[in-house]
C-alpha positions in Angstrom: -163.2 207.5 127.1 -163.4 211.0 125.9 -165.2 213.7 127.8 -167.6 216.4 126.6 -165.8 219.7 127.5 -166.7 223.4 127.4 -163.6 225.6 127.3 -163.9 229.3 128.4 -161.0 231.2 126.7 -160.2 234.7 128.0 -160.5 237.7 125.6 -157.1 239.0 126.6 -155.6 235.7 125.7 -156.5 236.5 122.1 -154.4 239.7 122.0 -155.3 243.4 121.9 -155.1 243.9 118.2 -155.4 241.9 115.0 -151.7 241.1 114.8 -151.6 239.8 118.3 -154.8 237.9 117.7 -153.4 236.1 114.7 -150.4 235.0 116.7 -152.4 234.0 119.8 -154.9 231.8 117.9 -152.0 229.6 116.6 -151.1 228.6 120.2 -154.8 228.2 121.1 -155.5 226.0 118.1 -152.7 223.6 118.9 -153.8 223.2 122.5 -157.4 222.6 121.5 -156.5 220.2 118.8 -154.5 218.2 121.4 -157.7 217.7 123.4 -159.7 216.7 120.3 -157.0 214.3 119.2 -157.3 212.6 122.7 -161.0 211.9 121.9 -162.7 214.7 123.7 -165.7 216.6 122.3 -164.9 220.3 122.6 -166.9 223.5 122.6 -165.0 226.8 122.8 -166.3 230.0 124.3 -164.2 233.1 124.4 -164.1 236.6 125.8 -164.1 239.7 123.7 -163.2 242.6 126.0 -160.4 244.2 123.9 -162.0 243.3 120.6 -165.5 244.7 121.3 -163.8 247.8 122.6 -162.0 248.3 119.3 -165.3 248.0 117.4 -167.1 250.5 119.7 -164.2 252.9 119.5 -164.3 252.8 115.7 -168.0 253.6 115.6 -167.5 256.3 118.2 -164.8 257.9 116.2 -167.1 257.8 113.1 -169.9 259.4 115.2 -167.7 262.3 116.0 -167.2 262.9 112.3 -170.8 262.2 111.4 -172.9 263.5 114.3 -176.1 262.3 112.7 -174.9 258.7 112.6 -176.2 256.1 115.1 -174.2 254.7 117.9 -173.9 251.0 117.1 -175.9 249.0 119.7 -173.8 246.9 122.0 -175.6 243.7 121.0 -174.5 244.2 117.4 -170.9 245.0 118.4 -170.8 241.7 120.3 -172.1 239.9 117.2 -169.4 241.5 115.1 -166.7 240.4 117.6 -168.1 236.9 117.6 -167.8 236.8 113.8 -164.3 238.1 113.4 -162.8 236.2 116.4 -164.6 233.1 115.4 -163.3 233.5 111.8 -159.7 233.4 113.0 -160.2 230.6 115.6 -162.1 228.3 113.3 -159.7 228.7 110.5 -156.7 228.0 112.6 -158.3 225.1 114.6 -159.6 223.6 111.4 -156.1 223.8 109.8 -154.5 222.1 112.8 -157.1 219.4 112.8 -156.6 218.8 109.0 -152.8 218.6 109.5 -153.4 215.8 112.0 -155.8 214.0 109.7 -158.5 213.8 112.3 -161.4 214.3 109.8 -163.1 216.8 112.2 -164.3 220.2 111.2 -164.7 223.4 113.2 -167.6 225.9 113.0 -168.6 229.2 114.7 -172.1 229.8 115.8 -173.3 233.4 116.3 -174.9 232.9 119.7 -177.6 234.8 121.4 -177.9 234.4 125.2 -181.2 235.3 126.8 -181.2 237.2 130.1 -184.0 238.1 132.4 -185.3 241.6 131.7 -186.1 241.9 135.5 -182.5 241.1 136.5 -181.5 243.6 139.1 -178.3 244.4 137.2 -180.4 246.4 134.7 -181.3 248.8 137.6 -177.6 249.4 138.5 -175.5 249.4 135.3 -171.8 249.4 136.3 -169.8 247.8 133.5 -167.9 250.5 131.6 -167.6 250.1 127.8 -166.4 252.1 124.8 -164.3 255.2 124.4 -163.5 257.7 127.1 -165.3 261.0 126.9 -165.3 264.3 128.7 -168.1 264.9 131.2 -169.7 267.3 128.8 -169.6 264.9 125.9 -170.8 262.0 128.1 -173.8 263.9 129.4 -174.7 265.2 126.0 -174.6 261.7 124.5 -176.7 260.3 127.4 -179.4 262.9 126.7 -179.4 262.3 123.0 -179.2 258.5 123.0 -180.7 257.6 126.4 -177.7 255.7 127.6 -176.1 255.5 131.0 -172.7 257.1 131.7 -170.4 257.3 134.6 -166.9 258.4 135.5 -164.4 255.6 135.3 -161.8 255.7 138.0 -160.8 259.3 137.3 -159.8 258.5 133.8 -162.8 260.1 132.1 -166.4 259.3 131.4 -167.7 256.2 129.6 -170.9 254.4 128.9 -171.9 251.9 131.5 -174.2 248.9 131.0 -175.7 246.1 133.0 -174.0 242.7 133.5 -177.0 240.3 134.0 -176.7 236.5 134.5 -177.3 234.3 131.5 -180.5 232.2 131.5 -180.6 230.4 128.2 -178.3 229.7 125.2 -180.7 230.4 122.4 -178.8 228.4 119.7 -178.1 225.4 121.9 -179.9 223.0 119.5 -177.5 224.1 116.7 -174.5 223.6 118.9 -175.7 220.1 119.9 -176.3 219.2 116.2 -172.8 220.3 115.2 -171.3 218.3 118.1 -173.3 215.2 117.2 -171.9 215.6 113.7 -168.4 215.5 115.2 -167.6 219.2 114.8 -165.6 221.3 117.2 -167.8 224.3 117.9 -167.1 227.9 118.8 -170.1 229.5 120.6 -171.2 232.1 123.1 -168.3 234.4 122.2 -168.0 237.4 124.4 -170.6 235.9 126.8 -173.1 235.8 123.9 -175.2 238.4 122.2 -177.4 239.7 125.1 -181.1 239.4 124.3 -184.5 239.2 126.0 -187.7 237.5 124.9 -190.3 240.1 124.1 -192.9 237.5 123.4 -193.0 233.8 122.5 -191.2 234.4 119.2 -189.3 237.6 119.2 -185.9 238.3 120.6 -184.6 241.9 121.2 -181.0 242.9 121.8 -180.2 244.8 125.0 -177.3 247.0 126.1 -175.5 244.5 128.5 -172.4 242.5 128.9 -172.7 238.9 129.9 -169.7 237.5 131.8 -168.2 234.9 129.5 -167.4 232.5 132.4 -171.1 232.4 133.5 -172.2 232.1 129.8 -169.8 229.2 129.4 -171.2 227.5 132.6 -174.7 227.9 131.3 -173.8 226.4 128.0 -172.0 223.5 129.7 -175.1 222.7 131.7 -177.3 222.8 128.7 -174.9 220.5 126.7 -174.7 218.1 129.6 -170.9 218.5 129.6 -168.6 216.5 131.8 -166.2 219.3 132.4 -166.0 223.1 132.3 -162.4 224.4 131.8 -161.9 228.0 132.5 -158.6 229.2 131.2 -156.8 232.1 132.8 -153.4 233.7 133.3 -152.3 231.4 136.2 -151.8 227.7 136.5 -153.8 227.3 139.7 -156.2 229.2 141.9 -154.4 230.6 145.0 -155.3 232.1 148.3 -153.3 235.0 149.8 -152.4 235.7 146.2 -149.3 237.8 145.8 -148.4 237.5 149.4 -145.4 235.6 151.0 -147.8 233.0 152.3 -149.5 232.4 148.9 -150.9 228.9 148.6 -151.8 227.3 145.3 -154.9 225.0 145.4 -155.0 221.6 143.7 -158.6 220.9 144.6 -161.6 222.7 146.0 -165.1 221.6 147.1 -167.9 224.1 146.5 -168.1 224.6 150.3 -164.4 225.4 150.5 -164.6 227.8 147.6 -167.5 229.6 149.2 -165.6 230.0 152.4 -162.7 231.5 150.5 -165.0 233.8 148.6 -166.5 235.0 151.9 -163.0 235.8 153.1 -162.4 238.0 150.0 -159.6 235.7 148.7 -160.6 236.2 145.0 -160.6 239.5 143.2 -163.9 240.8 141.8 -163.8 241.0 138.0 -160.8 238.7 137.9 -160.7 235.3 139.7 -164.0 235.7 141.6 -166.4 235.2 138.6 -164.3 232.2 137.4 -164.6 230.5 140.8 -168.3 231.3 141.1 -169.0 229.8 137.6 -166.8 226.8 138.4 -168.7 226.1 141.6 -172.1 226.5 139.9 -171.2 223.9 137.3 -169.6 221.5 139.8 -172.8 221.5 141.9 -175.2 221.3 138.9 -175.0 217.5 138.6 -173.0 214.6 140.3 -169.8 213.7 138.5 -169.2 217.1 136.9 -165.8 218.8 137.3 -164.6 222.4 136.8 -161.0 223.1 136.1 -159.2 226.4 136.3 -155.7 226.6 134.7 -153.5 227.9 131.9 -154.3 227.1 128.2 -151.1 225.2 127.8 -151.8 223.1 130.9 -155.4 222.1 129.9 -154.4 218.6 128.8 -152.4 217.9 132.0 -155.3 219.4 134.0 -157.8 217.0 132.5 -155.4 214.1 133.5 -155.3 215.5 137.1 -151.6 216.6 136.9 -152.1 220.3 137.5 -154.7 223.2 137.7 -157.3 223.6 140.3 -160.2 221.1 140.1 -163.6 222.1 141.6 -165.9 219.2 142.3 -168.2 217.8 144.9 -166.6 215.8 147.7 -167.0 212.0 147.7 -169.7 212.1 150.4 -171.9 214.7 148.6 -171.6 213.5 145.1 -171.2 209.7 145.1 -174.6 208.8 146.5 -178.2 210.0 146.3 -179.1 212.4 149.1 -181.5 209.9 150.7 -178.6 207.6 151.5 -176.7 209.4 154.3 -173.5 208.1 155.9 -173.3 208.0 159.7 -170.2 209.7 161.2 -168.8 206.2 162.0 -169.0 205.2 158.4 -167.4 208.4 157.2 -164.5 207.9 159.5 -164.2 204.3 158.4 -164.1 205.3 154.8 -161.4 207.9 155.3 -158.8 205.4 156.5 -155.5 205.2 154.7 -156.4 202.5 152.3 -158.6 202.4 149.3 -162.2 201.8 150.0 -165.1 201.0 147.7 -168.7 201.0 148.7 -171.3 199.0 147.0 -174.9 200.0 147.6 -177.5 197.2 147.6 -180.7 199.2 147.2 -182.9 196.1 147.4 -181.8 195.3 150.9 -180.9 198.9 151.9 -177.5 197.8 153.1 -173.9 199.0 152.5 -171.0 196.6 152.1 -167.4 197.7 152.5 -164.6 195.9 150.8 -161.1 196.8 151.9 -158.5 195.8 149.3 -156.1 197.9 147.3 -158.3 199.4 144.6 -158.2 202.3 142.2 -161.3 204.4 142.6 -162.9 206.7 140.0 -166.2 208.6 139.9 -168.7 208.6 137.1 -172.1 210.2 136.7 -173.9 207.4 138.6 -171.6 207.0 141.6 -168.4 205.1 142.3 -166.9 202.3 140.3 -163.5 200.6 140.7 -161.1 200.3 137.8 -159.4 197.1 139.1 -161.1 194.2 140.7 -159.9 192.8 144.0 -158.1 189.5 143.5 -158.8 187.9 146.9 -157.5 187.9 150.4 -159.3 191.0 151.7 -161.4 191.5 154.7 -165.0 192.2 154.2 -167.2 194.0 156.6 -170.8 194.4 156.7 -172.1 197.7 157.9 -175.7 198.0 159.0 -177.3 201.1 157.7 -178.6 203.5 160.4 
């Protein structure tokens, strides 16, 4: 049975100019069409770092020639990037789907993402955007336009903006309607157009950059997705990355991921936000899985062949919290044979069957994909 999947595609994976983007979307379209052909419902989010930078630089260059012209608001630059990246993606994905005769269309939704105006990130803008300037130019522009500026690693001065966490995908009903109509959907490009609610009806754009991985996670929750796939430049998440003792990780529980984050194993601005978003989604509802891998490995990752899967462990996701296992039962269940538990809620008892079974998780707990055909021991465990 197909899954409902949200894919977060990195902006750098789309190239740094129009020619690179056209080449990159061909590869992207083929990989996404593979997933759709396998029966999955797919929503694609994407980054826009290089692209929105080009848009801002173009307007900045024009402003130098025409000093009275306005600096284009960042929210509008994000909207422009959503439009032209979505244009290339939906055309190429649509073409690939047509070639395969799937009868599925692809559409781009210009997506606003609401943030909290009281988010502490607005008090400490740190995300550099736009063209480099001299200190004099930067301070003059800050005085004229009321923007924040800062020196960027000794390379010059740039505008800096906040990076608040997403709270709501404004057009989520539109995305759902397109999915229900069997469309592949491109949404929340560049983390979404950053907006705040000024009142019950009016949205206002704000100068901010929303991390595309967190926006994708927010959208995946609101769509009740089964899986969040965060695509990156490596096949698996690793600890001690780049060192002789580097270790690639096949699976992570949220607790394990938090421990590695506390150790500083994941680089800020690179792998760290991906792991944070993956953990948030995995913990949002039992049965949900996050996957971090390469674009070309996404299909194998869904099948459990590669990538790093982040999900709740068996003993935290399979049962409601009020049904706790004793230590003895946990040890019993971890023996080197397949174990399936059946919970009889009427009598508040657990039964353990110990045959050779294939186990799989679903939203409601544990089911077995092959029935036991006799001859197994059956033990009754009194619940403590």
